N, C-alpha and C positions, 0 to 999 in steps of 0.2 A: 646254626643246625639245620641240616638240610633234610633229615629224615621226617617222612611225614606219615601218618596213619591214615590206613584206607577206610572210607566210609561209603556206606549205602543209602540211600533213600526210598523208603516206601511210600508211595502215592505219587503219581505224576501228575497232579492236580496244579492248581496255581500255586499253592503254598510250597509244595515239593519242586515245582520246576523254579521257583524263584531262589529258593536255597540252594538248589544246584548251581545256579549262576553265581550266586554270592559265594560259595566254596571254590568254584572255578576261578573266579576274579581275585577274591580275596584269602583264599586260606593259607594261613601260615604253617600250621602244623597237621592239617588234614588233606587227604586226596580224594577227590572225586572218584569213586570206583563204579558203582552200579545205580541204575535208576530203576526201580522196580514198580510195575503197574499191573492192572488186570485188563485195561482196555488197550489191544494193540494198535487202535487207530488214535491214541490220545497224541495231543500235541507235545506234552511233556516228554513222552518217549522217543518221538520223532525229533524233537529238539536236542534231546540228550545224544540220540545216536548221530546227528550232524556234528555235535560238538566233541564225538570221540569218546563218549562215555558209554559203556557195555549197558545194555538193558535187557529186561525179562517182563514179558506181560504175564507170566505166570504166578504172580504174588510171591509170598515168601517162600512157598515150597520151590518156585523156580529159582529164586535166589540160592538157597541152600544146595541147589544142584550145581551151580556155577563152580568151577575150579577156582575163582578168585575168592569165594566165600571163606576159605580158609584163612586169608590174610585181612578179612574184614575185622575192624575194632570198634566201630561206631555203626549203629543203624538209627537213623532219624525216621519217626513214624509220622507221617503227614496224612493220615487217613482219617478215621473217626474213632470215637472212644471204643464203641463196641468192637470194631476191627482189632484196635490195639491192644485189648486183651487178649484176643486169641494169636496174634502176631508176636505178643511177648512171650506165650506160653510155648507157642511152635519153636522160637528161635532158642528159647532156653532149653528145651530138648535136645537140640542139636548141638548148641555151643552155649553152655551155661554162663560162661565168662564175658559174653560179649555185651557191650555198653549199649543202652538204647535211649534216644532222647525223644521223649514223647510229647509231640506238638499238639496232641488231642486233650479232652478235658478227662481221660480215663483216670488218671491219678492213680496208678498203681505204685509209682515211687513216690517219693518226697517232692513237694511242690519246691520250684527252683526259680528265682527271680535273680538273675546274676548279680545285681548291685546291693543285694541285701543278703542272700545266704548261699552263693555259690561255693564260697571256700569252705563251708560246712559240709558239702554234698560232693566233693572232688572224687570220692571213692565210691560213689553210689553206681551201680549195674542199670539202673532204671531211674530217670528224674524226668519230672512233669513239668512242662513250662507253664502250667496254669492255663491262662487264656489271653486273647489280645489285651482285653480289659484289664486284666491283672497284671500283665507286664507293664501297661501303662500307669496303673493308679496305686498300686501296692507299694512302689517305692516313696510315694508321697504320704501314705499312711505310717509307713515305717519311719519316714522322717520326722514326723510329729511324735511318734511313739519314743524316738531317743530323746526327746525334750520333755515330754509330759504323757502321764499314763493315758492312753485313748480308749474310751468308753464304747464308743459306738463310731463306725466309719461307713459310709453310703457312697457308692461309685454308680456312674451312669455314663455308659460307653455308648456313642453314638457313631454309627459307621455307615457308609454309604451302601444302600441295597445292592448296588451293582458289585460290591466288594466281597458280598456274602454269597459263597459257593454253596453246593450241595451239603458239604461236611459241616458248615458252619450252621446250616439251617436245620440240619438234623440233630445238632448238639445243642439247642438253644436252653434246655433244661440243666444239662450237664454245665453250661456256661454258669449259668447263674448259681448252681450249688457249688461248684468247683471253686469260682472266683469268691464267694461269701466266705467259704472256708478258708481259702488260702489269705484273705484279708485280716482273719484272726489268727492263724497259725504262723504267717510270715510278717504280716502288717503290724500286728501286735495289739489288735484292737479286741476288746471283750466280746463285742457282736459286730459282725460284717453283714453288709446288704450289697447285691449287685443287680444292675438293671441294664439291659441292652435294648438300645433303639436302631431300627434299622430305617434309616430316613430315603425315601424315594426320590428325592429332589434331584432335578436336572438343571444344570449340570451337576454331577455328583460332588458333594461335600466330602472333605477330609474328615479323618478321623477326630472326634472331639471327645474329650472325657471330663466330667465334672466329679470332683471329690470333696465330700462333707465330711469333716472329722470333728467329734465332739470330744473334749479332753479335759483334764483337769486345767485349773488355771495355771497359765504359764506365761512367760516373758515372751511378748509377740514377736520381738526383734529375733530373739533365740530361734523361734519356731520357723519364722521367715527364712533366716540364714540356713537352717537345716535342710528346707525345702528346695532352696535355690542350690545348694550343694549337690543334694541328690538328684535334681534335674540336669545338672551338668555331667554327672557320673552316667546316668542314663544315656545322655547326648553322646557320651565316648563311643557307643556302640550303635546307637540310633541315630544318625545326625537330625532327622527331621524331627525330633522330640523336642518339644519346647513348652514353656509357661506361656500361656496366651494373653495373660494379664496379671498384674500384681496380688499377690496373694491377700484375701479378704479376711478380716477379723470380726466376729461378734462376740462380745461377752454376755453371757446368759446368767444373770443375777439370781440369788438364790430365793429372793421374793418374787422371782417370776420366772419359775423353771419352765423347761420343756418336758412334755411328757413323751416318752419315746416307748413305742410297743416293743415289749420284751427286756426293756431296759429300766423303765420307770421314769420317775421325775429327775431331771437333769439340770445342772446348774455348772457353769465352767467356762471354756472357751469353744467356741465353735470357728473352725479354720476351713475355708473355702479356696480349692484350688481349681484353675481352669487350664486345661491342657489341649495341645493339638500335635497330631502326629502326621507328619508329611512322609510318604513312602519315598524310597530310593528311585523308584523306577527302573530297577533292574530288569524285570519282566513284567510286574503289575504295574498299573497305573499309579501316578503320584497320589492320587487321593486315597488308595488303599493302605493307608498306613496301619491299619489294624492287622494286615495280612505281613506287612513288613516288619513290624516290631516284634511279631513271633518268630520269623526266620532269623532276623537279627540277633535276637536273644538266644536262640538255640545256637546259632554259629557260635556266639561269644562264651556261651557254656561248654560245648564241646572242645572249642580252641583252647579253654584254660585247663581241662581235663586233660587234652592232649599233652600238653606242655609238663603237667604234672606226671603224667605217665611216662613222657621221653627222659624226663629228670629222674626218675626213680634209680 
């Protein structure tokens, strides 16, 4: 199949530029058409122009004035939560059927984690890629959920301070809120909690994620097998994603329960998962796995949607 669907990227910063390079190098059903920014001096716009991609520094308004806009099927938004709300409304007013892949925590559309629920969202006009922490950890919560009922899941995402740009820093509150909610909605936890840590260490450290899951008592072998299988599925589109060590288990007995705020007294199985995400270093440094997992998940999502559209 040679036909490809044209895409535009809004946001010429680190995430948008890395995503552009991924599409240009690895796009199977997608063709990079336009890079959209608001800073005419941005490196992302300059790089796009050098790579033969059409550009505009006039935001979504500039995009809709371009002749190629009529052929655009997908728009990736790599700006900020607040900007995405405006971008979605503006683009819908001009082209109601256009598909948006939201890399911000705005969450206008349903949360999407490719290995967990992409197939259920193939026809959505706006899908939200949650957050970097969500893309890394929700698959692990879901992996436990398919073996045993999950009462509580807590994730801690540790990223290099240097990999957190202005958009990430402006969206800290949205990060915790969106990730916590998605842990429940997609991961299957009754209660979810998310924490992000920006590590200023030099040299910068790779993204590390810790996942704590409290579930009903279950066969530890089945839980571990489910987690390992899920990690391999994520690794298919994020090659640098891996379990840092073996899954750890603790049995919480009924006579010595934990007291979980908002959940109450808990007894059952505690599962601890330790992850590392190394970036592909297409544009961003290898330590910026937090950004790489977002662009990789967004690309995997759009590719699958495009295939569905082309086969319709």
